[in-house]
py3Dmol code that shows the C-alpha trace and the ligand (Angstrom):
import py3Dmol

protein = """\
ATOM      1  CA  UNK A   1     158.893  58.553 124.813  1.00  0.00           C
ATOM      2  CA  UNK A   2     159.795  54.920 124.207  1.00  0.00           C
ATOM      3  CA  UNK A   3     156.830  52.574 124.599  1.00  0.00           C
ATOM      4  CA  UNK A   4     156.469  49.317 126.486  1.00  0.00           C
ATOM      5  CA  UNK A   5     157.792  46.128 124.924  1.00  0.00           C
ATOM      6  CA  UNK A   6     156.576  42.712 125.997  1.00  0.00           C
ATOM      7  CA  UNK A   7     156.008  39.204 124.628  1.00  0.00           C
ATOM      8  CA  UNK A   8     153.861  36.138 125.198  1.00  0.00           C
ATOM      9  CA  UNK A   9     157.083  34.098 124.977  1.00  0.00           C
ATOM     10  CA  UNK A  10     159.403  33.490 127.920  1.00  0.00           C
ATOM     11  CA  UNK A  11     162.171  36.032 128.526  1.00  0.00           C
ATOM     12  CA  UNK A  12     165.559  34.635 127.441  1.00  0.00           C
ATOM     13  CA  UNK A  13     164.001  32.420 124.754  1.00  0.00           C
ATOM     14  CA  UNK A  14     166.507  33.718 122.169  1.00  0.00           C
ATOM     15  CA  UNK A  15     169.407  34.482 124.547  1.00  0.00           C
ATOM     16  CA  UNK A  16     172.777  34.216 122.800  1.00  0.00           C
ATOM     17  CA  UNK A  17     171.160  34.083 119.338  1.00  0.00           C
ATOM     18  CA  UNK A  18     171.566  36.618 116.566  1.00  0.00           C
ATOM     19  CA  UNK A  19     169.216  37.840 113.874  1.00  0.00           C
ATOM     20  CA  UNK A  20     168.955  40.153 110.913  1.00  0.00           C
ATOM     21  CA  UNK A  21     165.668  42.006 110.407  1.00  0.00           C
ATOM     22  CA  UNK A  22     165.519  43.899 107.117  1.00  0.00           C
ATOM     23  CA  UNK A  23     163.314  46.970 107.240  1.00  0.00           C
ATOM     24  CA  UNK A  24     163.472  46.589 111.012  1.00  0.00           C
ATOM     25  CA  UNK A  25     163.271  50.283 111.893  1.00  0.00           C
ATOM     26  CA  UNK A  26     159.586  50.842 111.155  1.00  0.00           C
ATOM     27  CA  UNK A  27     156.144  49.199 111.336  1.00  0.00           C
ATOM     28  CA  UNK A  28     156.010  45.405 111.453  1.00  0.00           C
ATOM     29  CA  UNK A  29     159.814  45.108 111.201  1.00  0.00           C
ATOM     30  CA  UNK A  30     160.287  47.341 114.221  1.00  0.00           C
ATOM     31  CA  UNK A  31     157.868  45.272 116.322  1.00  0.00           C
ATOM     32  CA  UNK A  32     159.740  42.094 115.344  1.00  0.00           C
ATOM     33  CA  UNK A  33     163.069  43.707 116.264  1.00  0.00           C
ATOM     34  CA  UNK A  34     161.710  44.908 119.623  1.00  0.00           C
ATOM     35  CA  UNK A  35     160.321  41.475 120.523  1.00  0.00           C
ATOM     36  CA  UNK A  36     163.513  39.656 119.483  1.00  0.00           C
ATOM     37  CA  UNK A  37     165.579  42.047 121.627  1.00  0.00           C
ATOM     38  CA  UNK A  38     163.154  41.575 124.535  1.00  0.00           C
ATOM     39  CA  UNK A  39     163.650  37.811 124.215  1.00  0.00           C
ATOM     40  CA  UNK A  40     167.444  38.177 124.408  1.00  0.00           C
ATOM     41  CA  UNK A  41     168.420  38.056 120.715  1.00  0.00           C
ATOM     42  CA  UNK A  42     171.162  40.277 119.266  1.00  0.00           C
ATOM     43  CA  UNK A  43     169.670  42.020 116.253  1.00  0.00           C
ATOM     44  CA  UNK A  44     171.145  43.662 113.180  1.00  0.00           C
ATOM     45  CA  UNK A  45     168.565  45.973 111.658  1.00  0.00           C
ATOM     46  CA  UNK A  46     169.059  46.814 108.008  1.00  0.00           C
ATOM     47  CA  UNK A  47     167.425  49.576 106.021  1.00  0.00           C
ATOM     48  CA  UNK A  48     168.137  51.711 102.989  1.00  0.00           C
ATOM     49  CA  UNK A  49     168.528  54.962 104.912  1.00  0.00           C
ATOM     50  CA  UNK A  50     170.618  55.151 108.057  1.00  0.00           C
ATOM     51  CA  UNK A  51     169.320  58.468 109.448  1.00  0.00           C
ATOM     52  CA  UNK A  52     165.757  57.292 110.174  1.00  0.00           C
ATOM     53  CA  UNK A  53     167.069  53.918 111.262  1.00  0.00           C
ATOM     54  CA  UNK A  54     169.472  55.439 113.820  1.00  0.00           C
ATOM     55  CA  UNK A  55     166.606  57.304 115.510  1.00  0.00           C
ATOM     56  CA  UNK A  56     164.520  54.118 115.734  1.00  0.00           C
ATOM     57  CA  UNK A  57     167.563  52.197 117.003  1.00  0.00           C
ATOM     58  CA  UNK A  58     168.163  54.753 119.772  1.00  0.00           C
ATOM     59  CA  UNK A  59     164.566  54.341 120.905  1.00  0.00           C
ATOM     60  CA  UNK A  60     164.823  50.531 120.827  1.00  0.00           C
ATOM     61  CA  UNK A  61     168.139  50.576 122.740  1.00  0.00           C
ATOM     62  CA  UNK A  62     166.503  52.695 125.449  1.00  0.00           C
ATOM     63  CA  UNK A  63     163.945  49.875 125.907  1.00  0.00           C
ATOM     64  CA  UNK A  64     166.593  47.183 126.483  1.00  0.00           C
ATOM     65  CA  UNK A  65     166.397  45.533 129.902  1.00  0.00           C
ATOM     66  CA  UNK A  66     169.557  43.417 129.491  1.00  0.00           C
ATOM     67  CA  UNK A  67     172.794  45.271 128.676  1.00  0.00           C
ATOM     68  CA  UNK A  68     174.311  42.140 127.118  1.00  0.00           C
ATOM     69  CA  UNK A  69     171.754  42.274 124.291  1.00  0.00           C
ATOM     70  CA  UNK A  70     172.996  44.213 121.280  1.00  0.00           C
ATOM     71  CA  UNK A  71     171.237  46.146 118.560  1.00  0.00           C
ATOM     72  CA  UNK A  72     173.322  47.136 115.547  1.00  0.00           C
ATOM     73  CA  UNK A  73     172.283  48.974 112.405  1.00  0.00           C
ATOM     74  CA  UNK A  74     173.431  48.613 108.817  1.00  0.00           C
ATOM     75  CA  UNK A  75     172.678  50.552 105.675  1.00  0.00           C
ATOM     76  CA  UNK A  76     171.688  48.072 102.980  1.00  0.00           C
ATOM     77  CA  UNK A  77     169.704  48.308  99.792  1.00  0.00           C
ATOM     78  CA  UNK A  78     168.574  44.702  99.408  1.00  0.00           C
ATOM     79  CA  UNK A  79     168.412  45.139  95.627  1.00  0.00           C
ATOM     80  CA  UNK A  80     172.228  45.455  95.533  1.00  0.00           C
ATOM     81  CA  UNK A  81     174.081  42.158  95.640  1.00  0.00           C
ATOM     82  CA  UNK A  82     177.319  43.639  97.042  1.00  0.00           C
ATOM     83  CA  UNK A  83     175.435  45.421  99.846  1.00  0.00           C
ATOM     84  CA  UNK A  84     173.575  42.231 100.814  1.00  0.00           C
ATOM     85  CA  UNK A  85     176.843  40.260 100.853  1.00  0.00           C
ATOM     86  CA  UNK A  86     178.309  42.940 103.083  1.00  0.00           C
ATOM     87  CA  UNK A  87     175.278  42.937 105.429  1.00  0.00           C
ATOM     88  CA  UNK A  88     175.595  39.204 106.107  1.00  0.00           C
ATOM     89  CA  UNK A  89     179.389  39.406 106.513  1.00  0.00           C
ATOM     90  CA  UNK A  90     179.202  42.368 108.916  1.00  0.00           C
ATOM     91  CA  UNK A  91     176.541  40.606 111.015  1.00  0.00           C
ATOM     92  CA  UNK A  92     178.553  37.399 111.316  1.00  0.00           C
ATOM     93  CA  UNK A  93     181.694  39.451 112.116  1.00  0.00           C
ATOM     94  CA  UNK A  94     179.919  41.469 114.823  1.00  0.00           C
ATOM     95  CA  UNK A  95     177.803  38.754 116.469  1.00  0.00           C
ATOM     96  CA  UNK A  96     179.828  35.633 115.616  1.00  0.00           C
ATOM     97  CA  UNK A  97     176.761  33.883 114.151  1.00  0.00           C
ATOM     98  CA  UNK A  98     173.572  34.343 112.167  1.00  0.00           C
ATOM     99  CA  UNK A  99     170.819  32.183 113.619  1.00  0.00           C
ATOM    100  CA  UNK A 100     167.772  33.987 112.212  1.00  0.00           C
ATOM    101  CA  UNK A 101     166.972  36.006 109.109  1.00  0.00           C
ATOM    102  CA  UNK A 102     163.700  37.933 108.891  1.00  0.00           C
ATOM    103  CA  UNK A 103     163.121  39.267 105.385  1.00  0.00           C
ATOM    104  CA  UNK A 104     160.697  42.055 106.151  1.00  0.00           C
ATOM    105  CA  UNK A 105     161.914  44.860 103.855  1.00  0.00           C
ATOM    106  CA  UNK A 106     159.608  45.504 100.957  1.00  0.00           C
ATOM    107  CA  UNK A 107     157.285  48.016  99.473  1.00  0.00           C
ATOM    108  CA  UNK A 108     154.990  48.923  96.620  1.00  0.00           C
ATOM    109  CA  UNK A 109     152.868  51.709  95.224  1.00  0.00           C
ATOM    110  CA  UNK A 110     149.265  51.395  94.130  1.00  0.00           C
ATOM    111  CA  UNK A 111     148.433  51.492  90.429  1.00  0.00           C
ATOM    112  CA  UNK A 112     146.647  49.501  87.765  1.00  0.00           C
ATOM    113  CA  UNK A 113     148.808  47.166  85.702  1.00  0.00           C
ATOM    114  CA  UNK A 114     148.261  49.015  82.425  1.00  0.00           C
ATOM    115  CA  UNK A 115     149.823  52.107  83.977  1.00  0.00           C
ATOM    116  CA  UNK A 116     153.028  50.485  85.249  1.00  0.00           C
ATOM    117  CA  UNK A 117     156.266  51.582  83.646  1.00  0.00           C
ATOM    118  CA  UNK A 118     158.829  48.815  83.251  1.00  0.00           C
ATOM    119  CA  UNK A 119     161.016  50.717  85.705  1.00  0.00           C
ATOM    120  CA  UNK A 120     158.247  50.748  88.339  1.00  0.00           C
ATOM    121  CA  UNK A 121     157.462  47.065  87.822  1.00  0.00           C
ATOM    122  CA  UNK A 122     161.128  46.093  88.028  1.00  0.00           C
ATOM    123  CA  UNK A 123     161.694  48.165  91.169  1.00  0.00           C
ATOM    124  CA  UNK A 124     158.898  46.354  93.034  1.00  0.00           C
ATOM    125  CA  UNK A 125     159.930  42.901  91.829  1.00  0.00           C
ATOM    126  CA  UNK A 126     163.602  43.593  92.585  1.00  0.00           C
ATOM    127  CA  UNK A 127     162.853  44.755  96.112  1.00  0.00           C
ATOM    128  CA  UNK A 128     160.247  42.220  97.154  1.00  0.00           C
ATOM    129  CA  UNK A 129     161.362  39.095  95.297  1.00  0.00           C
ATOM    130  CA  UNK A 130     164.983  39.484  94.180  1.00  0.00           C
ATOM    131  CA  UNK A 131     166.054  41.312  97.357  1.00  0.00           C
ATOM    132  CA  UNK A 132     164.541  38.576  99.519  1.00  0.00           C
ATOM    133  CA  UNK A 133     166.237  35.919  97.393  1.00  0.00           C
ATOM    134  CA  UNK A 134     169.631  37.660  97.721  1.00  0.00           C
ATOM    135  CA  UNK A 135     169.302  37.856 101.513  1.00  0.00           C
ATOM    136  CA  UNK A 136     168.340  34.161 101.696  1.00  0.00           C
ATOM    137  CA  UNK A 137     171.174  33.094  99.396  1.00  0.00           C
ATOM    138  CA  UNK A 138     173.852  35.063 101.229  1.00  0.00           C
ATOM    139  CA  UNK A 139     172.622  33.952 104.674  1.00  0.00           C
ATOM    140  CA  UNK A 140     172.795  30.389 103.371  1.00  0.00           C
ATOM    141  CA  UNK A 141     176.145  30.674 101.612  1.00  0.00           C
ATOM    142  CA  UNK A 142     177.981  32.653 104.269  1.00  0.00           C
ATOM    143  CA  UNK A 143     176.652  30.998 107.452  1.00  0.00           C
ATOM    144  CA  UNK A 144     173.564  28.790 107.485  1.00  0.00           C
ATOM    145  CA  UNK A 145     174.750  26.135 104.996  1.00  0.00           C
ATOM    146  CA  UNK A 146     177.321  25.037 107.615  1.00  0.00           C
ATOM    147  CA  UNK A 147     175.548  26.030 110.837  1.00  0.00           C
ATOM    148  CA  UNK A 148     171.814  25.805 110.156  1.00  0.00           C
ATOM    149  CA  UNK A 149     169.369  28.597 110.885  1.00  0.00           C
ATOM    150  CA  UNK A 150     165.806  29.805 110.536  1.00  0.00           C
ATOM    151  CA  UNK A 151     164.408  32.204 107.948  1.00  0.00           C
ATOM    152  CA  UNK A 152     161.028  33.956 107.960  1.00  0.00           C
ATOM    153  CA  UNK A 153     159.862  35.857 104.880  1.00  0.00           C
ATOM    154  CA  UNK A 154     157.185  38.499 105.377  1.00  0.00           C
ATOM    155  CA  UNK A 155     154.836  38.513 102.390  1.00  0.00           C
ATOM    156  CA  UNK A 156     151.254  39.823 102.025  1.00  0.00           C
ATOM    157  CA  UNK A 157     147.650  38.791 101.501  1.00  0.00           C
ATOM    158  CA  UNK A 158     147.839  38.179  97.748  1.00  0.00           C
ATOM    159  CA  UNK A 159     146.397  34.667  97.652  1.00  0.00           C
ATOM    160  CA  UNK A 160     143.403  35.622  95.472  1.00  0.00           C
ATOM    161  CA  UNK A 161     145.405  38.084  93.411  1.00  0.00           C
ATOM    162  CA  UNK A 162     146.011  41.678  94.449  1.00  0.00           C
ATOM    163  CA  UNK A 163     144.216  44.098  92.119  1.00  0.00           C
ATOM    164  CA  UNK A 164     145.830  47.530  92.273  1.00  0.00           C
ATOM    165  CA  UNK A 165     149.073  45.986  93.520  1.00  0.00           C
ATOM    166  CA  UNK A 166     149.652  43.329  90.876  1.00  0.00           C
ATOM    167  CA  UNK A 167     153.429  43.848  90.782  1.00  0.00           C
ATOM    168  CA  UNK A 168     153.727  43.280  94.508  1.00  0.00           C
ATOM    169  CA  UNK A 169     151.225  40.401  94.415  1.00  0.00           C
ATOM    170  CA  UNK A 170     153.315  38.650  91.762  1.00  0.00           C
ATOM    171  CA  UNK A 171     156.538  39.279  93.691  1.00  0.00           C
ATOM    172  CA  UNK A 172     155.077  38.125  97.048  1.00  0.00           C
ATOM    173  CA  UNK A 173     153.602  35.009  95.443  1.00  0.00           C
ATOM    174  CA  UNK A 174     157.113  34.413  94.099  1.00  0.00           C
ATOM    175  CA  UNK A 175     158.507  34.614  97.639  1.00  0.00           C
ATOM    176  CA  UNK A 176     155.781  32.222  98.845  1.00  0.00           C
ATOM    177  CA  UNK A 177     156.925  29.689  96.259  1.00  0.00           C
ATOM    178  CA  UNK A 178     160.636  30.378  96.873  1.00  0.00           C
ATOM    179  CA  UNK A 179     159.998  29.596 100.554  1.00  0.00           C
ATOM    180  CA  UNK A 180     158.630  26.163  99.618  1.00  0.00           C
ATOM    181  CA  UNK A 181     161.549  25.348  97.283  1.00  0.00           C
ATOM    182  CA  UNK A 182     164.209  26.432  99.774  1.00  0.00           C
ATOM    183  CA  UNK A 183     162.560  24.516 102.631  1.00  0.00           C
ATOM    184  CA  UNK A 184     163.240  21.335 100.652  1.00  0.00           C
ATOM    185  CA  UNK A 185     166.655  22.267  99.199  1.00  0.00           C
ATOM    186  CA  UNK A 186     168.072  23.508 102.481  1.00  0.00           C
ATOM    187  CA  UNK A 187     166.549  21.054 104.979  1.00  0.00           C
ATOM    188  CA  UNK A 188     169.731  18.912 104.921  1.00  0.00           C
ATOM    189  CA  UNK A 189     171.675  21.986 106.068  1.00  0.00           C
ATOM    190  CA  UNK A 190     169.402  22.335 109.113  1.00  0.00           C
ATOM    191  CA  UNK A 191     167.638  25.389 107.749  1.00  0.00           C
ATOM    192  CA  UNK A 192     163.912  25.967 108.276  1.00  0.00           C
ATOM    193  CA  UNK A 193     162.193  28.627 106.205  1.00  0.00           C
ATOM    194  CA  UNK A 194     158.596  29.849 106.420  1.00  0.00           C
ATOM    195  CA  UNK A 195     156.519  32.840 105.356  1.00  0.00           C
ATOM    196  CA  UNK A 196     154.187  35.074 107.330  1.00  0.00           C
ATOM    197  CA  UNK A 197     151.449  36.854 105.403  1.00  0.00           C
ATOM    198  CA  UNK A 198     150.024  39.830 107.284  1.00  0.00           C
ATOM    199  CA  UNK A 199     146.657  41.130 106.151  1.00  0.00           C
ATOM    200  CA  UNK A 200     146.440  44.678 104.875  1.00  0.00           C
ATOM    201  CA  UNK A 201     144.689  45.613 108.124  1.00  0.00           C
ATOM    202  CA  UNK A 202     147.845  45.501 110.222  1.00  0.00           C
ATOM    203  CA  UNK A 203     147.869  49.019 111.554  1.00  0.00           C
ATOM    204  CA  UNK A 204     151.063  50.912 112.300  1.00  0.00           C
ATOM    205  CA  UNK A 205     151.841  54.620 112.427  1.00  0.00           C
ATOM    206  CA  UNK A 206     154.386  54.117 109.651  1.00  0.00           C
ATOM    207  CA  UNK A 207     151.831  52.499 107.356  1.00  0.00           C
ATOM    208  CA  UNK A 208     149.264  55.218 108.101  1.00  0.00           C
ATOM    209  CA  UNK A 209     151.888  57.883 107.268  1.00  0.00           C
ATOM    210  CA  UNK A 210     152.779  56.094 104.020  1.00  0.00           C
ATOM    211  CA  UNK A 211     149.151  56.111 102.903  1.00  0.00           C
ATOM    212  CA  UNK A 212     148.526  59.646 104.208  1.00  0.00           C
ATOM    213  CA  UNK A 213     145.770  58.667 106.692  1.00  0.00           C
ATOM    214  CA  UNK A 214     144.185  55.760 108.507  1.00  0.00           C
ATOM    215  CA  UNK A 215     141.071  55.871 106.277  1.00  0.00           C
ATOM    216  CA  UNK A 216     142.376  53.130 103.965  1.00  0.00           C
ATOM    217  CA  UNK A 217     142.731  50.865 106.998  1.00  0.00           C
ATOM    218  CA  UNK A 218     139.362  51.601 108.581  1.00  0.00           C
ATOM    219  CA  UNK A 219     137.547  51.102 105.241  1.00  0.00           C
ATOM    220  CA  UNK A 220     138.583  47.465 105.317  1.00  0.00           C
ATOM    221  CA  UNK A 221     137.132  46.534 108.695  1.00  0.00           C
ATOM    222  CA  UNK A 222     133.732  45.382 107.290  1.00  0.00           C
ATOM    223  CA  UNK A 223     135.620  43.031 104.928  1.00  0.00           C
ATOM    224  CA  UNK A 224     137.590  41.258 107.659  1.00  0.00           C
ATOM    225  CA  UNK A 225     135.827  38.445 109.556  1.00  0.00           C
ATOM    226  CA  UNK A 226     137.610  39.501 112.771  1.00  0.00           C
ATOM    227  CA  UNK A 227     135.929  42.949 112.319  1.00  0.00           C
ATOM    228  CA  UNK A 228     138.917  44.910 113.516  1.00  0.00           C
ATOM    229  CA  UNK A 229     142.380  46.021 112.463  1.00  0.00           C
ATOM    230  CA  UNK A 230     145.382  43.862 113.347  1.00  0.00           C
ATOM    231  CA  UNK A 231     148.482  44.892 115.275  1.00  0.00           C
ATOM    232  CA  UNK A 232     152.190  44.690 114.476  1.00  0.00           C
ATOM    233  CA  UNK A 233     152.575  42.723 117.720  1.00  0.00           C
ATOM    234  CA  UNK A 234     150.278  40.020 116.324  1.00  0.00           C
ATOM    235  CA  UNK A 235     152.576  39.606 113.303  1.00  0.00           C
ATOM    236  CA  UNK A 236     155.676  39.641 115.472  1.00  0.00           C
ATOM    237  CA  UNK A 237     154.266  36.873 117.699  1.00  0.00           C
ATOM    238  CA  UNK A 238     153.829  34.628 114.634  1.00  0.00           C
ATOM    239  CA  UNK A 239     157.398  35.375 113.503  1.00  0.00           C
ATOM    240  CA  UNK A 240     158.847  34.638 116.949  1.00  0.00           C
ATOM    241  CA  UNK A 241     156.880  31.381 117.110  1.00  0.00           C
ATOM    242  CA  UNK A 242     158.272  30.282 113.719  1.00  0.00           C
ATOM    243  CA  UNK A 243     161.827  31.205 114.745  1.00  0.00           C
ATOM    244  CA  UNK A 244     161.498  29.345 118.042  1.00  0.00           C
ATOM    245  CA  UNK A 245     161.998  25.634 118.778  1.00  0.00           C
ATOM    246  CA  UNK A 246     158.193  25.383 119.171  1.00  0.00           C
ATOM    247  CA  UNK A 247     158.164  25.381 115.348  1.00  0.00           C
ATOM    248  CA  UNK A 248     161.019  22.880 114.969  1.00  0.00           C
ATOM    249  CA  UNK A 249     158.948  20.646 112.623  1.00  0.00           C
ATOM    250  CA  UNK A 250     157.447  23.490 110.588  1.00  0.00           C
ATOM    251  CA  UNK A 251     159.125  24.459 107.325  1.00  0.00           C
ATOM    252  CA  UNK A 252     157.904  25.544 103.901  1.00  0.00           C
ATOM    253  CA  UNK A 253     154.684  26.845 105.490  1.00  0.00           C
ATOM    254  CA  UNK A 254     152.907  30.181 105.151  1.00  0.00           C
ATOM    255  CA  UNK A 255     151.106  31.533 108.200  1.00  0.00           C
ATOM    256  CA  UNK A 256     148.416  34.132 107.523  1.00  0.00           C
ATOM    257  CA  UNK A 257     147.970  36.777 110.205  1.00  0.00           C
ATOM    258  CA  UNK A 258     144.875  38.502 108.890  1.00  0.00           C
ATOM    259  CA  UNK A 259     141.757  37.730 110.956  1.00  0.00           C
ATOM    260  CA  UNK A 260     140.603  35.477 108.038  1.00  0.00           C
ATOM    261  CA  UNK A 261     140.635  38.435 105.608  1.00  0.00           C
ATOM    262  CA  UNK A 262     142.254  36.382 102.838  1.00  0.00           C
ATOM    263  CA  UNK A 263     139.390  33.849 102.935  1.00  0.00           C
ATOM    264  CA  UNK A 264     136.767  36.561 102.658  1.00  0.00           C
ATOM    265  CA  UNK A 265     138.033  39.466 100.534  1.00  0.00           C
ATOM    266  CA  UNK A 266     141.099  40.914  98.839  1.00  0.00           C
ATOM    267  CA  UNK A 267     143.505  43.316 100.496  1.00  0.00           C
ATOM    268  CA  UNK A 268     142.215  46.377  98.721  1.00  0.00           C
ATOM    269  CA  UNK A 269     138.590  47.458  98.565  1.00  0.00           C
ATOM    270  CA  UNK A 270     138.301  46.809  94.845  1.00  0.00           C
ATOM    271  CA  UNK A 271     134.896  47.130  93.222  1.00  0.00           C
ATOM    272  CA  UNK A 272     134.285  45.829  89.712  1.00  0.00           C
ATOM    273  CA  UNK A 273     131.808  48.198  87.983  1.00  0.00           C
ATOM    274  CA  UNK A 274     128.770  46.755  86.218  1.00  0.00           C
ATOM    275  CA  UNK A 275     129.511  45.975  82.573  1.00  0.00           C
ATOM    276  CA  UNK A 276     128.592  43.578  79.744  1.00  0.00           C
ATOM    277  CA  UNK A 277     132.043  43.107  78.268  1.00  0.00           C
ATOM    278  CA  UNK A 278     132.248  39.375  78.928  1.00  0.00           C
ATOM    279  CA  UNK A 279     129.366  37.880  76.884  1.00  0.00           C
ATOM    280  CA  UNK A 280     128.423  34.272  77.585  1.00  0.00           C
ATOM    281  CA  UNK A 281     129.200  31.484  75.181  1.00  0.00           C
ATOM    282  CA  UNK A 282     126.200  29.290  74.521  1.00  0.00           C
ATOM    283  CA  UNK A 283     124.922  27.117  71.746  1.00  0.00           C
ATOM    284  CA  UNK A 284     122.657  29.582  70.010  1.00  0.00           C
ATOM    285  CA  UNK A 285     119.017  28.666  69.483  1.00  0.00           C
ATOM    286  CA  UNK A 286     118.755  28.088  65.734  1.00  0.00           C
ATOM    287  CA  UNK A 287     115.313  29.714  65.544  1.00  0.00           C
ATOM    288  CA  UNK A 288     115.864  33.143  67.134  1.00  0.00           C
ATOM    289  CA  UNK A 289     119.698  33.303  67.457  1.00  0.00           C
ATOM    290  CA  UNK A 290     119.337  34.481  71.080  1.00  0.00           C
ATOM    291  CA  UNK A 291     121.517  33.372  73.974  1.00  0.00           C
ATOM    292  CA  UNK A 292     119.848  31.417  76.809  1.00  0.00           C
ATOM    293  CA  UNK A 293     121.252  33.841  79.444  1.00  0.00           C
TER     294      UNK A 293
END
"""
ligand_1 = """\
10
LIG
N 162.791 48.865 102.183
C 162.117 49.131 101.049
N 162.911 48.954 99.974
C 164.123 48.545 100.458
C 165.358 48.200 99.861
N 165.517 48.217 98.536
N 166.379 47.849 100.663
C 166.209 47.812 101.989
N 165.080 48.118 102.611
C 164.035 48.485 101.853
"""
view = py3Dmol.view(width=600, height=400)
view.addModel(protein, "pdb")
view.setStyle({"model": 0}, {"cartoon": {"style": "trace"}})
view.addModel(ligand_1, "xyz")
view.setStyle({"model": 1}, {"stick": {}})
view.zoomTo()
view.show()
């Protein structure tokens, strides 16, 4: 059964607007799509596989209160330049505009850096960094450079590094920096661009399925100052705020939605075992040759 959709923002806030949400059929992306639709925005949801996306789209269409609001789906691997070009073109053709782009699609697998194959590293960087860049560039070149627009990039809590996910941490930090550069380059075109960094405690059924259980989420609660998991709705609210005119003077910014997790701990429970492999450097005492520490 389709669940309830609501928003803290006023109904009709995005009436007549159009958006692309990549990875918009599951988890955080789905919540963003549902809230945008609720607020009157036409949404094109893009994902790599159409079959799962169609089922999610049917559910989201059944929640629509206003029959003028449209939800369309597109198959798009954001790593493929021709598919990204086609996604932007199809959206502009169908909706007549592209006001908002939400780069939510991404993914990674956990491993230590010494174990990464080049193929695995490249796949994560191509999806999370290059794919996001391609979507930004095509949105800019095909529509926003002439008409303005707003972009939100979904990144992650990688601000103190991301042990166990170093490929994704590097790629997301790259998107964080790309956001800053583009906010300056594209301001004269009337484009605002910001990032939202959800903590790793944002709980969704999709994320729990990906990791095989909810244990990995619950284990983090003691390490989050808010002492609870976060919701996909809490991320979506930040995205809708940044897309809205309430954020008209905000660009190049990164908003963390993590209950202060990133100021307190990393996104993975990562213990460093006791060891003595990093000996101190001191001026040795000439008499006994011993270190002071
Ligand atoms: N979600 C995860 N990887 C993706 C990709 N390459 N394209 C679109 N959506 C994705």
